[in-house]
N, C-alpha and C positions, 0 to 999 in steps of 0.2 A: 801308656806306664809310667812316663816322666811324670804326668800329672798325682797320679798314686806313689809315689813316691816322695814327694813332694809333702802331701797329705801325711803320710806316714809321718816323716819326717818331725812336720809339729805338732803330729798328736803326739809323739813321742813326748818330746820336751813340754809340752803341755799337762800332760798325765805325769810326770817326774815330778813338774814342778805342786803338782796338787795333792800326789800322793807323799810326799815329803811331809806335808804339813799333817798327814794321819796322826804318826805319833808324836807329836808337839804341843797340837790342840789343848786335849786334854791337859797336861800337865803344864803350861804357859795358862790357862785358864786356875787351874788352883794355883799358880803361883800369885796371882791375883787374887785370891782371897775367894773365889767364889765355889758352892758347893755343888756335888753331884747331881742335884736335881736340876738348877741355875745350868751345868755344862750341858745338861740333855735340851736344857730349851734351847742354848745357844748352838747345839748340832741341829737342831728341827727347824728353827729361825733361817738357818741356810737354806737348808727343802723347800719350804715354804716358800720364799719369795723366788723359787727357779719357777711357781706357776703360771706370774701374768709373764716371766720372759721364755718360757714357753709356748705360752700364749699365742705370743706375739708373733715368736719365731717361727711356729709352723706356715702360717698364712706369709710371712714374710719372705722367708724362704724358698718358697712355690713360685711369689710374685718377682721377688729381685733376687731372689739367688745366694749365695752360701757366703761368699768372698769377705762381704762388708759385714758380716755380722760375727764371721771370723775373727776379723781383726778387730773390730768393735772390742769382741768378749777377752781377747790375750791384751790388750793393753790397758786397758778399763783393770781387770785382775791384777795385772800387776801393779798399777797406779793404787790401790786400795793397798795390797799390800804393806807399801813402801809407808803409807801412813798409820797400818797395822804394826810397824815395827817400833813405833810411840805409843803404843798404850798402858794406861796405867791402871785404867779403873776396868770393870768386868762388865759394865753394862758399854763402854767403848767396846770392846770386840765384841758385843754381839750387834751392835750398829753395824761395825764393820763388818762381820761375816752375814748380817741379811740384806745388805747392796750387794757384796761378792754373790751370793746367790743369784740375783737377778742375773748380773752382767756376764755370769758365767751358764744360764742358762743356754744360752744361744747358741753355745761352743760344741756342746755334741748334737743337736738335733742338723745343724748348720756340715761339720763332717759328713754324719754317715750321710745325707741326701746328695751330697758332692761326691762321695765314694762308692754309692750306688749308682747313680747316675753314670759311672765309669763302666759298671759290668756289660757283655754279651748275651749272661746266659743264665740260669738262672744254679748254676755248679761256678761257674767264674765270681754269682755276686756271692758263693757263700765263701771263696776262696777271698774273695775282699774281705768280706766282715771277717773270718777271720785271722788275716791278716793284722785288721782294727783290734782283733782282739789281744794277739800277739804285741804287735807296739803297746798295747797299753800294759799289759801282765811285763815288758822286757822292764817299760819304765819304775812300774812298782816292783820289781823284786830289789832292785837299787835306792830306790828313792826313801822308803821310810828309813834304810838304816844310815843312808846318805842326812836326809834331816836330822836324824837323832844325833849322829856323828857331829854334824856342823856345832846343833844346838851343846852336846857337851864341849868343844871346843871352843866357841864364838859367841854365846849363850842366844836369847830369842832375838833379840833386835835386827844382830851382827845377820843370824838364820832368814827372819822376813824380808831382810833389803836385799840379800842374794838371789834369794827365789822372784820378789819382783822384778827386780834389774833383768832375771833370765828370760819372763814372760814378757817384759816391754821387748826386749830384743825378738824374740818369736816372731811378737805382731810387727814390730818393723819389718823384719824380713820376708813373713808373707805378703807385705803391701807389695815387693816386687817379685814372689814368683808363682802365688797363687793366680790361677783366670780362669772365667766359668769356661764351662763346655757352651754348646748351646742347647735354648731356653727345651727344645724338644727332647731332650738327654736328661737335662736335667728332671723334667716333668715324669719322664719315665716311658714315655709317647714315640715310639719307632717315629725316625725324620720322615717317612714314607706315609705318616697315616696323617688322612687331612678328613676322615671322619669324626665326628666327635666320639668319644670313646667309655664306655661306663666305667663309675669308679664303684671297686664295693667296698659296702660297710662291713668295717670289722664289730665282731659280734665285741660288746662291751664285757664279755665276763672271762676275754681272752688278758686283758690286761690288769685282773689279775695276776697273772703270771710276773711280770717285772716287778708289779705293785710289790706283794709278798716278797720276792727277793729283797728288794732294797731296805725293807722294812727290816729282816734279818741282818743285812748288811751295817746297817746304822745301828741295830742293837749289838754287833761286833764291836764297832769302831770304838762304840761308848763304853763296852765293855771289857773289851780287852786291855788299853789302856791303864786302867783300873785294877784287873787282876794283877797285871805284869808291874802293879807300886806304884803306880802314879809316879811322879815327878823324879821320884829314887830310880825305878825302873824304865829311864828314859828308853835307854840302847835294848833293853830286852823286849820291848815294845816296837820297835824298830826292827829286832832279828824276827818277831812274828809275825808281823806285815809282808816282809820278804820271804819266810817258809810259804807265807800262804801264795806269794806270789809265781814263785818257783812251782809248785804244786799247781798253779794256771795255766803255766807254760808249759807244763809235761804234753799236758791234752793239746794246745792249743795247736800245738806243735805234730801231732797225728792229724795230717789233712787228711785220713783217708774219712775221716767221722765226718767230711761233708757231704758223701755219698749218702748219709743216712737220712732219714724223715725229722726235719729242723723241728716234728713236734714229739717226735719219740726222745731227741738229743734235749731237750729242754724238760722234760721229766725224768729222765736219768737223771740230768746234773741236779735238780731242784730234788730229787732225794738224798742225793748225793751228800746237798749241804744239809738239810733236813737231819739226817741222819748224825753227820757229824756235830749239829749243836745241841745233839741227846747225847755225844758223848762227852761235850763240855758239859752239859747240868749234871750228866749223872755217874758218866765211867771217867770215875777217877782213876784206877789202874792203866788207863790209857795214857799213854806221855801225848801232854798236849802238841810238840811239835810233830810227832804222827798227824794228829788229831785235824790239824791246820794244813799242812800238805796234802788230806785228803780231801777237805773243803775246798783248798784252793784248783785242786785239780778238778771237783766239780762243776766249781764256775767257772772254766776256761772250758766246759762244755757249754754251759747254760749262755751265756750270753750272744756269741754266736749262734746259737740256734734260736733264743729269742729274735735277733734282730731279722734273719731271715726267716724267721717263720711271720714276722709283719711284713716284711715286703709279699710272701707269695701270700697271703691273705689279703692283702690290698691288690694284688695282681700288678705291683709296678707301679701304681699311679699315684699322684701326689704325695712323693715319699717325704715333703719336708713335712707334710701337717701331722702324717703317720709317726714320723719319727717324734715330734713334740709331744703329742699324745702321749706317746711310751713314753718320754721324759716327764711328763705330768705324773703319769702313772708311778713314777718310780720316785718322783719327790715328794708324791704323796705318802710313800712308803718310807723313804727316807728323814720325812717330816715324824711319821708315827713312831719309830722305832727307837734312836734315841731318848724320846722321851716317856714313851715305856719304861725303858730301862731304866730311867731315873728312879720311874715312882718307883718301881720293885725291886730294884738296887738293895735296900736293906732287910726284905721281906721272903725272895725266893732269888732264883736264877731265872735273869732275863734271858740267858739261853734257850730255857725250857719252852717261854712264849712263841720262840723264832722257830722250832723244831714242829710246836702246835700250829702255828701257819702256816707254814711251808705242807705240811701234810692235809689242812681240810684245805687248801689249793691243790693240791694233786687229785683230792678226794672229786672234785667240784668239774674239774677241765679235762677233758679226756684227751690222751696221745693223738689224735689226730683233728684232720680239718674236717667240716661238712661238708667239702668237694668230693674228699676221700669217701665218704658212704654213701653218697648221694646214688642210686643209680642212676645209666643212663634213658633216657626215653625211650620208650618200646612203639613204635608205630604199627598202627593196626592196621591189617587187609581191608582194603575196600571192595565189597561187592559188585562186582563187572554182568554186567546184564548182556 
């Protein structure tokens, strides 16, 4: 549990740093003269450059472990933020965001694989994943408002420098505190197993779940700052993102939810997110703070459930590769979301696109696994003479 504590601590600091930029990047790009379409591409290119990093991380984490990739990701992302503090043109921001997307692609698969290797059974696994979600959410509760407050008090440059040094310090501390478990635990294979272990092949359609969710989040991250007023409404944007995180914290604290099927939890949570986007698009009578809080509650159900779902589908083997593929799906969705939102912004509500996409995924993928519906083999009696 000591290792889990350190992992949670570093994830909290890393997520705090990353989420503090959400209400800041769009106003910063607008201050540089960027158009909404350019901002959509800037946010999308960050996700696109995740792909090669995810591909490298999958095999690398399974072969060499998580520690080195975590440290590399934290230190590199911190240095990029220090450079970002001196950006004066939109194209410079685009280049730095694309590099940042590559180096941070290693962080999530490495953290999730190392955390999953510490589990003893599926229920404990679910609790660890829920703990990961709690750390993520606690950081995202305070960080958007903190980032907006820093910009209001010190400006964009000082804010990026402070966030950059925080990531670098986190990476340095990780060098002395993160240690790899045994190789057998890292790959999810029991230490006593000497025979080859069969690796389950996850049907590709299940990756539509994280893809659709991340696409909808990309739309939200693009549209919400503009809805709040751009650079003039940066404090409102930070408050909105904090409301989402507070909602997620409520459901993440309900640890009894881990007793239910991750397939069912994922579908119920995605349905809640879809209904929230429909409210943002069409129900003006519902206060936006209420809708965002409900959206956050749905997110708090979805993300731990999806992680547990993929662990179950994989049989607990080759978790680095499994979480890498999940991150690739999320990167593709995060690339498509803001670009589509930028193209639709002047014509219709991008929130409605998110609603339609999420509902389609719920129709295409059933809330159960193939193993749950496959009947046990029947042994036929033999004729004895």
